[in-house]
FITORLUM-844643 format. One record per residue (C-alpha): x, y, z negated; residue number from 0. Coordinates in Angstrom, 1 decimal. Layout:
<sites>
      px      py      pz  num
       X       Y       Z  NUM
...
</sites>
This chain:
<sites>
      px      py      pz  num
    28.7   -60.5  -174.4    0
    26.4   -61.4  -171.8    1
    23.8   -62.3  -174.4    2
    24.4   -59.0  -176.2    3
    23.9   -56.9  -173.1    4
    20.6   -58.9  -172.0    5
    19.3   -58.1  -175.4    6
    20.2   -54.5  -175.1    7
    18.6   -54.4  -171.7    8
    15.4   -56.0  -173.0    9
    15.3   -53.6  -176.1   10
    16.0   -50.7  -173.8   11
    13.1   -51.8  -171.7   12
    10.8   -51.7  -174.4   13
    11.9   -48.6  -175.9   14
    11.3   -46.6  -172.6   15
     8.0   -48.3  -171.9   16
     6.9   -46.6  -175.1   17
     6.1   -42.8  -175.4   18
     8.4   -42.0  -178.1   19
    11.7   -42.4  -176.3   20
    10.5   -40.1  -173.5   21
     8.9   -37.7  -175.8   22
    12.0   -37.5  -178.1   23
    14.2   -37.0  -174.9   24
    12.0   -34.3  -173.7   25
    12.1   -32.5  -177.1   26
    16.1   -33.0  -177.1   27
    16.4   -31.2  -173.9   28
    14.1   -28.4  -174.8   29
    15.9   -27.7  -178.1   30
    19.2   -27.9  -176.2   31
    18.2   -25.4  -173.8   32
    16.7   -23.2  -176.4   33
    19.8   -22.9  -178.4   34
    21.9   -22.7  -175.3   35
    20.1   -19.7  -173.7   36
    19.5   -18.0  -177.2   37
    23.1   -17.9  -177.8   38
    23.9   -16.8  -174.2   39
    21.4   -14.1  -174.8   40
    23.3   -12.5  -177.8   41
    26.6   -12.7  -176.3   42
    25.6   -11.3  -172.9   43
    23.9    -8.3  -174.8   44
    27.2    -7.6  -176.4   45
    29.3    -8.1  -173.0   46
    26.7    -5.6  -171.4   47
    27.1    -3.1  -174.2   48
    30.8    -3.1  -173.9   49
    33.0    -0.9  -176.1   50
    33.5    -2.2  -179.7   51
    31.2    -5.1  -179.0   52
    33.9    -6.7  -176.4   53
    35.9    -7.2  -179.6   54
    33.7   -10.3  -180.6   55
    33.8   -11.8  -177.4   56
    36.3   -14.7  -178.2   57
    36.3   -18.2  -178.6   58
    33.1   -18.4  -176.6   59
    33.2   -22.0  -175.9   60
    32.9   -22.5  -179.6   61
    30.2   -19.7  -180.0   62
    28.1   -21.2  -177.1   63
    28.8   -24.7  -177.4   64
    30.9   -25.8  -180.3   65
    30.9   -25.0  -184.1   66
    28.6   -21.8  -183.7   67
    26.5   -23.1  -181.0   68
    24.5   -26.0  -179.2   69
    26.7   -28.7  -180.7   70
    26.5   -27.8  -184.3   71
    22.7   -27.2  -184.1   72
    22.1   -30.4  -182.5   73
    24.3   -32.4  -184.8   74
    22.3   -31.0  -187.8   75
    19.0   -32.1  -186.2   76
    19.8   -35.5  -184.6   77
    19.1   -37.2  -188.0   78
    15.5   -36.5  -187.1   79
    15.2   -38.3  -183.8   80
    17.2   -41.6  -184.8   81
    14.7   -43.0  -187.4   82
    11.9   -42.9  -185.0   83
    13.7   -44.9  -182.6   84
    15.4   -47.5  -185.1   85
    12.3   -47.9  -187.1   86
    10.8   -50.7  -184.9   87
    13.9   -52.5  -183.8   88
    13.6   -55.5  -186.3   89
    10.4   -54.4  -188.4   90
     8.5   -54.8  -185.2   91
     9.6   -58.3  -184.6   92
     8.7   -59.2  -188.1   93
     5.3   -57.5  -188.1   94
     4.5   -59.2  -184.8   95
     5.9   -62.7  -185.4   96
     8.3   -62.4  -182.6   97
    11.6   -62.6  -185.1   98
    10.4   -66.4  -185.5   99
    10.9   -66.9  -181.7  100
    14.3   -65.1  -181.7  101
    15.4   -67.4  -184.5  102
    14.5   -70.3  -182.7  103
    16.0   -69.3  -179.6  104
    19.6   -70.2  -178.7  105
    21.0   -66.7  -179.7  106
    22.8   -66.1  -182.9  107
    21.8   -63.5  -185.7  108
    24.9   -61.6  -184.8  109
    24.0   -61.3  -181.1  110
    20.5   -60.0  -182.1  111
    21.7   -57.4  -184.3  112
    24.6   -56.3  -181.8  113
    22.1   -56.2  -178.9  114
    19.5   -54.3  -180.7  115
    22.4   -51.8  -181.7  116
    23.9   -51.8  -178.2  117
    20.6   -50.6  -177.0  118
    20.7   -47.6  -179.2  119
    24.1   -46.9  -178.3  120
    22.9   -46.6  -174.6  121
    20.2   -44.4  -175.8  122
    22.9   -42.2  -177.7  123
    24.7   -42.0  -174.5  124
    21.8   -40.8  -172.7  125
    21.4   -38.0  -175.3  126
    25.2   -37.2  -174.7  127
    24.6   -37.2  -171.0  128
    22.0   -34.5  -171.7  129
    24.4   -32.3  -173.9  130
    27.0   -32.9  -171.0  131
    24.6   -31.5  -168.6  132
    24.5   -28.3  -170.5  133
    28.2   -28.5  -171.0  134
    28.7   -28.5  -167.2  135
    26.6   -25.2  -167.2  136
    28.6   -24.0  -169.9  137
    31.8   -24.4  -168.1  138
    30.4   -22.4  -165.2  139
    29.0   -19.6  -167.2  140
    32.1   -19.2  -169.5  141
    35.3   -18.1  -168.2  142
    38.1   -20.5  -168.9  143
    35.9   -22.8  -171.0  144
    37.9   -24.9  -173.6  145
    37.4   -28.4  -172.0  146
    39.2   -30.2  -175.0  147
    36.6   -28.8  -177.7  148
    33.9   -29.9  -175.5  149
    34.7   -33.3  -175.2  150
    35.8   -33.4  -178.9  151
    32.4   -32.2  -179.8  152
    30.5   -34.7  -177.7  153
    32.6   -37.4  -179.2  154
    31.7   -36.2  -182.5  155
    28.1   -36.0  -182.0  156
    28.1   -39.7  -180.4  157
    29.7   -41.2  -183.4  158
    27.4   -39.5  -185.7  159
    24.3   -40.6  -183.8  160
    25.7   -44.2  -183.5  161
    26.3   -44.3  -187.3  162
    22.9   -43.1  -187.8  163
    21.6   -45.9  -185.5  164
    23.4   -48.6  -187.5  165
    21.8   -47.3  -190.7  166
    18.4   -47.1  -189.2  167
    18.7   -50.7  -187.9  168
    19.5   -52.2  -191.3  169
    16.6   -50.1  -192.8  170
    14.3   -51.7  -190.1  171
    15.7   -55.2  -191.4  172
    14.2   -54.5  -194.9  173
    10.6   -54.0  -194.2  174
     8.1   -55.0  -191.7  175
     6.4   -51.5  -191.7  176
     8.0   -49.2  -189.2  177
     7.1   -45.8  -191.3  178
     8.6   -47.3  -194.3  179
    11.7   -48.0  -192.4  180
    11.8   -44.6  -190.9  181
    11.4   -42.9  -194.3  182
    14.0   -45.2  -196.1  183
    16.5   -44.4  -193.2  184
    16.0   -40.6  -194.1  185
    16.6   -41.3  -197.6  186
    19.9   -43.3  -196.9  187
    20.8   -40.3  -194.6  188
    20.2   -37.9  -197.7  189
    22.1   -40.1  -199.9  190
    25.2   -40.4  -197.7  191
    25.3   -36.7  -197.4  192
    25.0   -36.1  -201.2  193
    27.1   -39.0  -202.4  194
    30.4   -36.8  -201.8  195
    29.2   -34.6  -204.7  196
    29.0   -37.5  -207.1  197
    31.7   -38.0  -209.8  198
    34.0   -35.6  -208.3  199
    35.3   -35.0  -211.8  200
    36.5   -38.6  -212.2  201
    39.9   -39.7  -210.5  202
    40.0   -42.4  -208.1  203
    36.2   -42.6  -208.2  204
    36.3   -39.2  -206.5  205
    38.2   -40.5  -203.4  206
    35.9   -43.4  -203.0  207
    32.6   -41.4  -203.2  208
    34.0   -38.5  -201.1  209
    34.9   -40.8  -198.5  210
    31.5   -42.4  -198.4  211
    29.9   -39.0  -197.7  212
    28.8   -38.3  -194.1  213
    28.4   -34.6  -194.7  214
    30.6   -32.6  -192.5  215
    32.4   -35.8  -190.7  216
    31.5   -34.8  -187.3  217
    32.0   -31.0  -187.9  218
    35.6   -31.3  -187.5  219
    35.4   -32.8  -184.2  220
    33.0   -30.2  -183.2  221
    35.7   -27.6  -184.3  222
    38.2   -29.4  -182.0  223
    40.0   -31.7  -184.5  224
    40.0   -35.2  -184.1  225
    41.3   -37.3  -187.2  226
    42.1   -41.0  -187.3  227
    40.2   -40.8  -190.9  228
    36.9   -39.5  -189.2  229
    37.1   -42.0  -186.6  230
    37.7   -45.0  -188.9  231
    34.9   -43.6  -191.2  232
    32.2   -43.8  -188.4  233
    33.6   -47.3  -187.5  234
    33.7   -48.6  -190.8  235
    30.3   -47.1  -191.7  236
    28.9   -48.7  -188.6  237
    30.4   -51.9  -189.2  238
    29.2   -51.9  -193.0  239
    25.4   -51.6  -192.0  240
    25.6   -53.9  -188.9  241
    27.0   -56.5  -191.5  242
    24.4   -55.8  -194.0  243
    21.7   -56.4  -191.2  244
    23.4   -59.6  -190.2  245
    23.5   -60.8  -193.8  246
    19.9   -60.0  -194.1  247
    18.6   -61.6  -191.1  248
    20.6   -64.9  -191.9  249
    18.9   -65.0  -195.4  250
    15.7   -64.8  -193.5  251
    16.5   -67.6  -191.1  252
    18.2   -69.7  -193.9  253
    17.3   -70.2  -197.6  254
    20.3   -68.6  -199.3  255
    20.8   -68.1  -203.1  256
    20.2   -64.5  -204.2  257
    23.7   -64.4  -206.1  258
    25.5   -65.5  -202.9  259
    23.6   -62.8  -200.8  260
    24.3   -60.3  -202.9  261
    27.8   -61.3  -203.5  262
    28.1   -60.9  -199.7  263
    26.7   -57.3  -199.7  264
    29.2   -56.3  -202.5  265
    32.1   -57.9  -200.7  266
    31.6   -56.0  -197.5  267
    31.0   -52.8  -199.5  268
    34.1   -53.1  -201.5  269
    36.1   -54.1  -198.5  270
    34.8   -51.1  -196.6  271
    35.7   -49.1  -199.8  272
    39.2   -50.2  -199.6  273
    39.8   -49.5  -195.9  274
    38.2   -46.1  -196.3  275
    40.6   -45.4  -199.1  276
    43.6   -46.5  -197.3  277
    42.6   -44.6  -194.1  278
    42.0   -41.4  -195.9  279
    45.5   -41.1  -197.2  280
    47.1   -38.0  -195.9  281
    50.3   -39.9  -195.1  282
    48.5   -42.3  -192.8  283
    46.3   -39.9  -191.2  284
    46.7   -38.9  -187.4  285
    45.5   -35.5  -186.2  286
    44.8   -34.5  -182.6  287
    43.8   -30.8  -182.0  288
    42.0   -30.8  -178.7  289
    41.4   -26.9  -178.6  290
    43.2   -24.9  -175.9  291
    44.6   -22.4  -178.4  292
    45.4   -25.3  -181.2  293
    43.2   -23.3  -183.5  294
    43.1   -26.4  -185.9  295
    46.6   -26.5  -186.4  296
    49.3   -24.5  -188.1  297
    50.7   -21.6  -185.9  298
    54.1   -22.1  -184.6  299
    55.9   -20.0  -187.2  300
    54.3   -21.7  -190.0  301
    55.2   -25.0  -188.5  302
    58.7   -23.8  -188.4  303
    58.8   -22.8  -192.0  304
    57.3   -26.3  -193.1  305
    59.9   -28.1  -190.9  306
    62.7   -26.0  -192.7  307
    61.7   -27.3  -196.3  308
    63.2   -30.6  -194.8  309
    62.6   -33.9  -196.8  310
    62.5   -32.2  -200.3  311
    59.0   -32.5  -201.8  312
    56.8   -29.3  -202.7  313
    54.9   -29.1  -205.8  314
    51.7   -26.9  -206.0  315
    50.9   -26.8  -209.5  316
    47.2   -24.8  -210.2  317
    46.8   -23.4  -213.3  318
    43.2   -22.8  -213.9  319
    41.9   -20.8  -216.6  320
    38.2   -21.9  -218.0  321
    37.5   -18.5  -218.7  322
    38.6   -16.9  -215.6  323
    35.9   -15.7  -212.9  324
    37.3   -18.0  -210.1  325
    37.3   -21.1  -212.3  326
    34.4   -23.1  -210.7  327
    36.6   -22.9  -207.6  328
    39.2   -25.0  -209.3  329
    37.1   -27.3  -211.4  330
    37.8   -31.1  -211.1  331
    34.8   -31.3  -208.7  332
    36.6   -29.2  -206.3  333
    39.8   -31.4  -205.9  334
    38.8   -32.9  -202.6  335
    38.0   -29.4  -201.3  336
    41.3   -28.3  -202.2  337
    42.9   -31.3  -200.4  338
    41.0   -30.1  -197.2  339
    42.5   -27.0  -197.7  340
    46.0   -28.1  -198.0  341
    45.2   -30.7  -195.2  342
    46.9   -28.8  -192.4  343
    50.2   -28.6  -194.2  344
    50.0   -32.1  -195.5  345
    49.8   -33.1  -191.8  346
    53.5   -31.7  -191.1  347
    54.6   -32.2  -194.8  348
    53.0   -35.5  -196.6  349
    55.1   -35.0  -199.7  350
    53.4   -31.8  -200.9  351
    52.0   -32.7  -204.3  352
    49.1   -31.1  -205.9  353
    49.0   -30.9  -209.5  354
    46.5   -29.2  -211.7  355
    46.7   -28.0  -215.4  356
    43.6   -26.6  -217.2  357
    43.8   -24.2  -220.0  358
    41.8   -21.3  -221.6  359
    42.9   -18.0  -222.5  360
    41.7   -14.5  -222.3  361
    41.5   -13.1  -218.7  362
    43.3    -9.8  -218.5  363
    41.6    -8.3  -215.6  364
    40.9    -4.6  -215.1  365
    37.1    -5.3  -215.6  366
    37.0    -8.1  -217.9  367
    36.3    -8.0  -221.9  368
    35.3   -11.2  -223.2  369
    35.0   -10.0  -226.7  370
    32.8    -7.2  -225.7  371
    30.4    -9.6  -223.9  372
    30.6   -12.0  -227.2  373
    30.9    -9.9  -230.1  374
    31.7   -11.7  -233.2  375
    33.0   -14.8  -231.5  376
    36.8   -15.8  -231.3  377
    38.4   -17.0  -228.2  378
    38.0   -20.8  -229.1  379
    34.5   -20.2  -229.7  380
    33.8   -18.3  -226.4  381
    35.9   -21.0  -224.7  382
    33.6   -23.9  -226.3  383
    30.4   -21.8  -224.9  384
    32.0   -21.9  -221.6  385
    32.9   -25.9  -221.9  386
    29.3   -26.4  -222.9  387
    27.9   -24.4  -220.0  388
    30.1   -26.4  -217.4  389
    29.7   -29.7  -219.3  390
    33.5   -30.3  -220.0  391
    35.2   -31.4  -222.8  392
    37.4   -28.5  -224.4  393
    39.8   -31.1  -225.8  394
    41.0   -31.6  -222.2  395
    42.0   -27.9  -221.9  396
    45.4   -26.7  -223.2  397
    45.0   -23.8  -226.0  398
    46.6   -20.5  -225.3  399
    49.6   -21.5  -227.6  400
    50.0   -24.7  -225.6  401
    50.0   -23.0  -222.2  402
    52.4   -20.4  -223.2  403
    54.9   -23.1  -224.2  404
    54.8   -24.2  -220.4  405
    54.5   -21.0  -218.7  406
    53.5   -17.3  -219.5  407
    50.7   -16.5  -217.2  408
    50.0   -13.2  -218.7  409
    51.9   -11.2  -215.6  410
    49.4   -13.1  -213.6  411
    46.3   -11.8  -215.9  412
    45.7   -15.5  -216.9  413
    43.8   -15.9  -213.5  414
    43.5   -19.0  -211.2  415
    46.9   -19.1  -209.8  416
    49.0   -21.7  -207.8  417
    52.9   -22.1  -208.5  418
    54.9   -23.6  -205.7  419
    58.0   -25.5  -206.8  420
    60.9   -26.5  -204.5  421
    64.6   -27.3  -205.3  422
    64.5   -25.6  -208.7  423
    62.9   -22.3  -207.3  424
    59.4   -21.1  -207.9  425
    56.9   -18.6  -206.6  426
    53.0   -17.8  -207.4  427
    50.3   -18.2  -204.7  428
    47.2   -16.2  -205.7  429
    43.7   -15.9  -205.3  430
    42.2   -12.4  -204.3  431
    39.3   -10.4  -205.0  432
    37.7   -10.3  -201.8  433
    35.2   -12.4  -199.8  434
    37.9   -15.0  -198.6  435
    39.3   -15.6  -202.1  436
    41.7   -18.0  -201.3  437
    45.1   -17.3  -199.5  438
    45.0   -17.8  -195.8  439
    47.9   -19.2  -193.7  440
    49.6   -16.1  -193.8  441
    50.0   -15.8  -197.6  442
    50.8   -19.4  -197.7  443
    53.5   -19.4  -195.3  444
    55.0   -16.3  -197.0  445
    55.2   -18.2  -200.4  446
    56.6   -21.2  -198.7  447
    59.4   -19.1  -197.1  448
    60.1   -17.2  -200.4  449
    61.3   -20.6  -201.6  450
    64.0   -20.9  -199.1  451
    65.2   -17.4  -198.4  452
    66.8   -14.3  -200.0  453
    63.6   -12.0  -200.7  454
    63.8    -8.6  -199.0  455
    63.5    -6.0  -201.8  456
    61.9    -2.7  -201.4  457
    63.1     0.1  -203.9  458
    61.0     2.9  -204.7  459
    62.8     6.2  -205.9  460
    61.7     7.6  -209.2  461
    63.0    10.9  -211.1  462
    61.3    13.4  -208.8  463
    57.7    12.6  -209.8  464
    57.3    10.4  -206.8  465
    54.4     8.4  -206.2  466
    54.5     5.3  -208.7  467
    54.4     1.8  -207.4  468
    52.9     0.3  -210.4  469
    50.2     2.8  -211.3  470
    46.3     2.3  -209.8  471
    45.5     5.9  -209.8  472
    44.1     7.0  -206.3  473
    47.4     8.7  -205.0  474
    49.8     5.7  -206.3  475
    50.8     2.8  -204.7  476
    49.9    -0.3  -206.7  477
    47.8    -1.8  -204.2  478
    50.6    -1.5  -201.6  479
    53.3    -3.0  -203.8  480
    52.3    -5.1  -206.9  481
    48.6    -5.8  -207.1  482
    48.3    -9.5  -207.3  483
    44.5    -9.4  -206.5  484
    45.2    -7.5  -203.1  485
    46.1   -10.0  -200.4  486
    48.0    -7.5  -198.2  487
    49.8    -6.0  -201.1  488
    53.8    -6.7  -200.4  489
    54.1    -9.1  -203.4  490
    51.6   -11.3  -201.6  491
    53.3   -10.9  -198.1  492
    56.7   -12.1  -199.1  493
    58.3    -8.9  -200.6  494
    59.9    -8.0  -203.9  495
    59.6    -4.6  -205.0  496
    61.5    -2.4  -207.7  497
    62.1     1.2  -208.8  498
    65.2     3.0  -209.1  499
    66.5     6.3  -210.5  500
    69.6     7.8  -208.9  501
    70.5    10.2  -211.7  502
    72.5     7.6  -213.6  503
    72.4     4.7  -211.0  504
    73.8     3.9  -207.6  505
    71.6     2.5  -204.8  506
    72.0    -1.2  -204.9  507
    73.4    -2.8  -201.9  508
    71.0    -5.6  -201.8  509
    67.9    -3.8  -201.0  510
    66.1    -3.9  -197.7  511
    64.5    -0.3  -197.8  512
    64.6     2.7  -200.0  513
    61.0     4.4  -200.3  514
    61.0     8.2  -201.1  515
    57.1     9.1  -201.4  516
    56.2    12.6  -202.2  517
    58.9    13.9  -204.2  518
    57.7    17.2  -206.0  519
    60.8    18.9  -207.2  520
    64.0    19.5  -205.5  521
    66.7    16.8  -205.7  522
    69.5    17.0  -207.7  523
    72.7    17.5  -205.9  524
    73.9    14.2  -207.0  525
    70.9    12.4  -206.1  526
    70.8    13.9  -202.7  527
    74.4    13.1  -202.1  528
    73.7     9.3  -202.8  529
    70.9     9.6  -200.5  530
    72.8    11.0  -197.8  531
    75.6     8.5  -198.2  532
    73.0     5.6  -198.1  533
    71.6     7.0  -194.8  534
    75.3     7.5  -193.5  535
    76.2     3.8  -194.4  536
    73.3     2.7  -192.5  537
    70.6     2.1  -195.0  538
    67.0     1.6  -194.0  539
    64.7     4.3  -195.5  540
    61.1     5.5  -195.6  541
    60.6     9.0  -196.5  542
    57.0    10.4  -196.8  543
    56.2    14.0  -197.7  544
    53.3    16.1  -198.2  545
    52.2    19.7  -196.8  546
    53.7    22.2  -199.2  547
    56.5    20.2  -200.0  548
    58.6    21.0  -196.7  549
    61.3    22.8  -198.9  550
    61.8    19.5  -200.8  551
    61.9    17.3  -197.7  552
    63.3    19.4  -195.1  553
    66.8    19.7  -196.6  554
    67.1    15.7  -196.7  555
    65.8    14.9  -193.4  556
    67.6    17.8  -191.4  557
    70.6    15.4  -190.9  558
    68.5    13.0  -189.0  559
    67.2    15.9  -186.5  560
    63.7    16.0  -188.1  561
    61.6    18.7  -189.7  562
    58.2    18.9  -191.2  563
    56.5    21.8  -189.6  564
    55.2    24.7  -191.7  565
    51.3    24.7  -192.4  566
    48.8    21.6  -192.5  567
    47.2    19.6  -189.8  568
    43.4    19.9  -189.7  569
    40.7    18.0  -187.8  570
    37.2    18.8  -187.1  571
    35.1    15.9  -188.2  572
    31.1    15.6  -189.0  573
    32.0    12.9  -191.7  574
    35.4    14.0  -193.1  575
    36.6    17.2  -194.7  576
    39.0    19.2  -192.3  577
    42.2    17.9  -194.1  578
    41.3    14.3  -193.3  579
    43.4    13.7  -190.2  580
    43.2    10.3  -188.4  581
    46.1     9.9  -186.1  582
    46.4     7.1  -183.5  583
    49.2     4.8  -182.9  584
    51.3     5.4  -179.9  585
    52.2     2.8  -177.3  586
    55.8     2.6  -178.5  587
    54.4     2.0  -182.0  588
    52.2    -0.9  -180.5  589
    55.3    -2.7  -179.3  590
    56.8    -2.9  -182.7  591
    54.8    -5.7  -183.7  592
    51.7    -8.0  -182.4  593
    49.2    -6.6  -185.1  594
    50.4    -3.1  -184.5  595
    49.6    -3.9  -180.8  596
    46.1    -5.0  -181.7  597
    45.5    -1.8  -183.9  598
    46.6     0.2  -180.8  599
    44.1    -1.9  -178.4  600
    41.2    -1.5  -180.7  601
    41.9     2.3  -181.1  602
    41.8     2.4  -185.0  603
    43.0     5.3  -186.6  604
    45.2     5.9  -189.7  605
    43.7     7.9  -192.3  606
    46.0    10.7  -193.5  607
    44.4    13.2  -196.1  608
    46.7    16.3  -196.2  609
    49.5    15.7  -193.5  610
    52.1    18.0  -191.9  611
    53.4    17.7  -188.3  612
    56.9    16.7  -187.6  613
    59.3    18.2  -185.0  614
    62.6    16.3  -184.0  615
    65.6    16.3  -181.6  616
    67.9    13.7  -181.3  617
    71.3    13.8  -183.4  618
    73.7    11.2  -184.7  619
    72.9     8.7  -182.0  620
    69.3     8.0  -183.2  621
    66.6     7.0  -181.0  622
    63.2     8.5  -182.1  623
    59.8     7.0  -181.6  624
    56.6     8.7  -182.5  625
    54.5     6.1  -184.3  626
    51.2     8.2  -185.2  627
    50.2    11.3  -183.1  628
    47.1    13.5  -183.5  629
    44.4    14.1  -181.0  630
    44.9    17.7  -179.6  631
    41.2    17.9  -178.7  632
    39.9    18.1  -182.4  633
    43.1    18.9  -184.5  634
    45.7    21.5  -184.8  635
    48.4    22.8  -187.0  636
    46.9    25.5  -189.5  637
    49.1    28.2  -191.1  638
    48.4    29.7  -194.2  639
    46.2    28.5  -197.1  640
    43.4    25.8  -196.4  641
    40.3    26.1  -198.5  642
    38.5    22.8  -198.2  643
    35.2    24.3  -199.7  644
    34.8    26.9  -197.0  645
    32.0    26.7  -194.6  646
    34.0    25.8  -191.5  647
    37.6    25.8  -190.6  648
    38.2    27.2  -187.1  649
    41.1    27.4  -184.9  650
    42.8    30.9  -184.9  651
    45.8    31.4  -182.6  652
    46.0    34.9  -184.4  653
    47.1    33.5  -187.4  654
    49.6    31.3  -186.1  655
    47.5    28.2  -185.6  656
    48.9    25.8  -182.9  657
    46.9    23.4  -181.2  658
    48.6    20.2  -179.5  659
    49.6    16.7  -180.1  660
    51.8    16.5  -183.3  661
    53.5    13.3  -184.4  662
    53.0    12.6  -188.0  663
    55.1     9.5  -188.3  664
    58.4     8.7  -186.7  665
    60.5     5.6  -186.4  666
    64.4     6.2  -186.0  667
    66.8     3.6  -185.0  668
    70.5     3.5  -184.4  669
    73.4     0.8  -184.2  670
    75.5     1.1  -187.0  671
    78.0    -1.4  -188.9  672
    76.9    -4.2  -186.6  673
    73.1    -3.8  -187.4  674
    70.3    -1.7  -186.3  675
    69.4     1.1  -188.9  676
    65.6     1.7  -189.3  677
    64.2     4.8  -190.7  678
    60.5     6.0  -190.9  679
    59.7     9.8  -191.9  680
    56.1    10.6  -192.2  681
    54.3    14.1  -193.0  682
    52.0    12.4  -195.2  683
    52.3    10.2  -198.4  684
    48.7     9.4  -199.1  685
    48.3     7.0  -195.9  686
    49.9     4.2  -198.3  687
    48.1     5.3  -201.5  688
    45.5     3.0  -203.3  689
    42.4     5.0  -202.3  690
    43.4     5.1  -198.5  691
    44.2     1.5  -198.4  692
    40.7     0.6  -199.5  693
    39.2     2.9  -196.9  694
    37.1     1.5  -194.4  695
    37.2     2.0  -190.6  696
    41.1     2.7  -191.0  697
    44.1     0.7  -190.1  698
    46.2     1.9  -193.1  699
    46.8    -1.6  -195.1  700
    47.7    -3.5  -191.8  701
    49.9    -0.4  -190.5  702
    51.7     0.0  -193.8  703
    52.3    -3.7  -194.2  704
    53.6    -4.0  -190.5  705
    56.0    -0.9  -191.3  706
    57.8    -2.9  -194.0  707
    57.9    -5.8  -192.0  708
    59.7    -3.7  -189.2  709
    62.2    -3.1  -191.9  710
    62.8    -6.6  -192.6  711
    63.4    -7.3  -188.6  712
    60.5    -9.5  -188.8  713
    61.3   -11.7  -191.7  714
    58.1   -10.9  -193.5  715
    55.1   -10.7  -193.4  716
    54.8   -14.0  -191.4  717
    53.1   -13.7  -188.1  718
    50.4   -16.1  -188.0  719
    48.3   -14.7  -185.1  720
    47.5   -17.0  -182.2  721
    47.2   -16.1  -178.5  722
    44.1   -14.4  -177.3  723
    41.6   -16.8  -176.3  724
    40.9   -16.9  -172.5  725
    37.2   -17.9  -172.8  726
    36.5   -14.3  -173.7  727
    33.8   -13.5  -170.8  728
    30.6   -14.7  -169.6  729
    30.3   -15.5  -165.7  730
    26.5   -14.5  -165.9  731
    24.1   -11.7  -165.3  732
    20.9   -10.8  -167.0  733
    19.1   -12.3  -163.8  734
    21.1   -15.4  -164.1  735
    20.2   -16.1  -167.6  736
    16.3   -15.8  -166.8  737
    16.9   -18.2  -164.2  738
    18.6   -20.6  -166.7  739
    15.7   -20.3  -169.1  740
    13.3   -21.4  -166.5  741
    15.5   -24.2  -165.6  742
    16.2   -25.4  -169.2  743
    13.0   -24.6  -170.9  744
    10.4   -25.3  -167.9  745
    11.8   -27.1  -164.9  746
    14.0   -29.8  -166.5  747
    11.8   -30.7  -169.5  748
     8.9   -30.5  -167.2  749
    10.2   -33.0  -164.7  750
    11.3   -35.4  -167.3  751
     7.7   -35.2  -168.9  752
     6.2   -35.9  -165.5  753
     8.4   -38.6  -164.7  754
     7.9   -40.4  -168.1  755
     4.1   -40.0  -167.7  756
     4.3   -41.8  -164.2  757
     6.5   -44.5  -165.5  758
     4.0   -45.2  -168.5  759
     1.0   -44.9  -166.5  760
     2.3   -47.3  -164.1  761
     3.6   -49.8  -166.8  762
     0.1   -49.5  -168.4  763
    -1.8   -50.5  -165.1  764
     0.6   -53.4  -164.9  765
</sites>
């Protein structure tokens, strides 16, 4: 080791007696300072603006230093530095002839290579110390900075730069021309970045090429996740290129047959592939989440669900339709991406088996009509056209007849869908028509839990022209209940839904909640009696009325001490018609769930187009909590007929108008039959409608889903929220930022530049 360190010291001396090392250090400092202060500038601007901008101030350590800040930027640029440093490590010795002196000296080839590499390790440590210098300021500038994420990111960049150095060292062994060595190094960097996309459609080969890919390897550490497979990847690649360098120099030192030399290269390469393949197995991977909030690990609730699955395997069968719009996300080349997606779950349950079934059949989506796009062609001809375009063999895909013998996917619109199987039970996990597309931890957790528990069933009453749970009209409820393409639909959040008519049927005992949404005719006495008996027996129920239907709803809810007031609530607004009232959550509603608490904190309203106020008094032992209330400054109860196309709607006390804060949604609870009965009454049924769930700047879909979650006593939807980040504020002023810019962009790089000039001038004089 003494010889190696002496060689490293000598190489470092040569490195810093040349302008290149100093120049790169100055540029590195300046780039770090520029990125650091630029990110701080954006965040500080939002912080000073306050209001809604404060909502973005979370996980600032990651934004300033980590995956969205300095670490991410510098890790993507560091490949430009190393070739300029490594290009002369061996090629300089060859071109000047000093390599012969090294060969004749009492040092081994291994010592030469390790000494040169050790010099680069020390230089990489210098770069890490520069980053650490900025991190120290980051800890000071960011309130409650995430120290674990910082050190994980530094480790990732250090290992990446050392890997680049080992590659550059080998390239320097191949030529006496330093420029050629630098360019060759860049080519290898590009090849290692690209190779992860090569032959991804071929089993086994896919795993090997994916292992060799350096692309994104340090990203996980920058995000705060340290894994054994990434650590071993860097160590294996470093050892491979150092071994290649040793073999190359040994062949220069002693005459050896080319067959033997190439055999050594291949042996090293295949042994590395073997180690890489073994280290990449999910069952052998060890992971450590270094972040303060454990953002790279499944939430506690999800971990609990996975643990409850026990030792029984879970099979995830992906049915992928060649003709589906999302086929490209499931083609064989995306297998490793899918494996990464399931990685957090495999960490806690390694026996999750991923299986893929490919087929072609006609997509059944709302806006899909293949035969109109390809007139005169059969389904098989269209599929062949797709197969040719994707460069796949159609014979590898099951025909419509073959797939239907296995499973009927028509209820799933023949879309790309995953079926989870466990102990003879199964459920679907879907892709959604939104920017995220794939299911999040919330949907995956709900699907896993569906495999183990009795599902909560929400029954929607029919027979009085209520809102239809299966129709996609603006006023109906398919988005809320059964839309498989909407991730917040109840069917995707763990619930089952059904319809029921009470004229000839009884209310099932196994339902979680009965929903009565906007009945338009009076209830038949038999139906009314059944509903009242259901309530008296302690059943959960949601009753949503509409203005003008008070005579239908009030007789039903009077036993609960609640009444819909006469008239309709209106609200003055520049952007909406007067009947579009946007009530806000109460503090009591915020306490029902964490998500409702966040809606309350963010002051986001719920859109209710056409709503009646509610009055109440306590009867029957019910505790009554207002969930949504109107703002008395801009809204009031209007008596008489509301004409929406009139020029203005004004408050008129003489006409019976009343201005105050009206509750428009109430939660009622009481203890009965050993459980807590839960009831919700709303003066509006549109807040759960298809059109309102899609309205922007409103909390309808989150509010609606949480209401049904309240009925399940928290069983569904799964709460996958995390604690709020503590690093959510900068301890910095605009004046302080200006001083940092002067320091990082002027004083520090200027000092290093002057110091390097002095060193180089003194060296030249000597």
